N, C-alpha and C positions, 0 to 999 in steps of 0.2 A: 376850208379849215378846221374843222376835224378833222380830215386825212391829215394835217400837218401836228396837230397834236398828238394824235394817237402814234407816229412816226416819231416825234419828240420823246414818246415813254418807252418807247421799244429801245432808241438809242440809251436812254440814260439806262434800261434795264439793264443794255449787254456791257456798255461802261462802264456799271457796279459791279456782274461779275464778271468781268475781266481785270478789276482793280484787286476781288476777292482771289482768282487762281492767282493772282502775283504779289499777292500778302501770304500763297500758304504756298507758293514757291519760294518766298525767302525764307519763310518758316521752315520746308527741310531742309535748305540751306545750312540756316541757322541748327540745324539739329545734326548733320553733317560734319560742321564743323565742331561741334562737340565731343560727339563720337569720336574724331580726329583728336581733341584735345585729351580725351580721356584715355585714348591710344598711347597719345603720347609718353604719359608719365605710367600704365603700365607694364609699357618696354623699359623704362627707366628704371623701374621695382625690378625685371623679371626680362632676362635676358631668352628666354625660351618662350616668350611670348608670342602668341602667333592667331591674335584676335578672335573673335565670334560673333555670337549676335545679340545685341543689350533689347529689347522692348520696353517700351514708354507708355505711359497715356498717349501721348502726344502723337507715337509715333514710332517708328522703329527704325534699327540701323546695322548694317553689316557691317566685318571690320576681319580686315584683309592683311596680313604680313607678306610682305616677300624678302627676303635677306641673301646677299652677296657679304658675306663675311661682316664687317661694320657699317656697311651698308645696307638699311634697310630700308622697305617702299611699303607705308601702311597708306592702303585704303579706305576710303570709309564710304557708303550707301545709305542715305535717308530716304526714309519712303513717308510723308505724312498728310494726308487729306489726300492721298493718290497721286499729292511731287514725289517724286526723284531725283535728286540730287548726291553730285559725287564728289571728293574733294581727293589730292592724290596730297601723299605729304612723303615727302624724300630727309633722307635724316644720317643722320655718320652716330653711329650707338660705339662711339670707345668710353671713355672714364669718365667719359661725360655723353650728352646731347647734341650733335650742333644739327640743325635745323638743316636741309639745304635749300627745300622748294617747298612752297605749300601751297598749291595752286587747286579751280576748281575745273573739271575736267566732264565733257561727253559720255 
């Protein structure tokens, strides 16, 4: 009976740790998406926007911008609590900004 109790306690701790890791992963993804939104706004106001690094209390975000005429690819990589997530946004930056795709990448 004692062995079963210890095993259940260990399983409970493992599940709690996995749940916490999943939440931290979701937080890193939310940070990457927020940085992508900020980059879209910056690219709207500044045609020479090239990205950069942003540091927040919750984590950091690196923004890269690749340009091919009016077609831009914005890549954001966010790290929070040891978890890293990456978003790639393809836009057409003419008179207005059109989002062509938005996806999480590895």
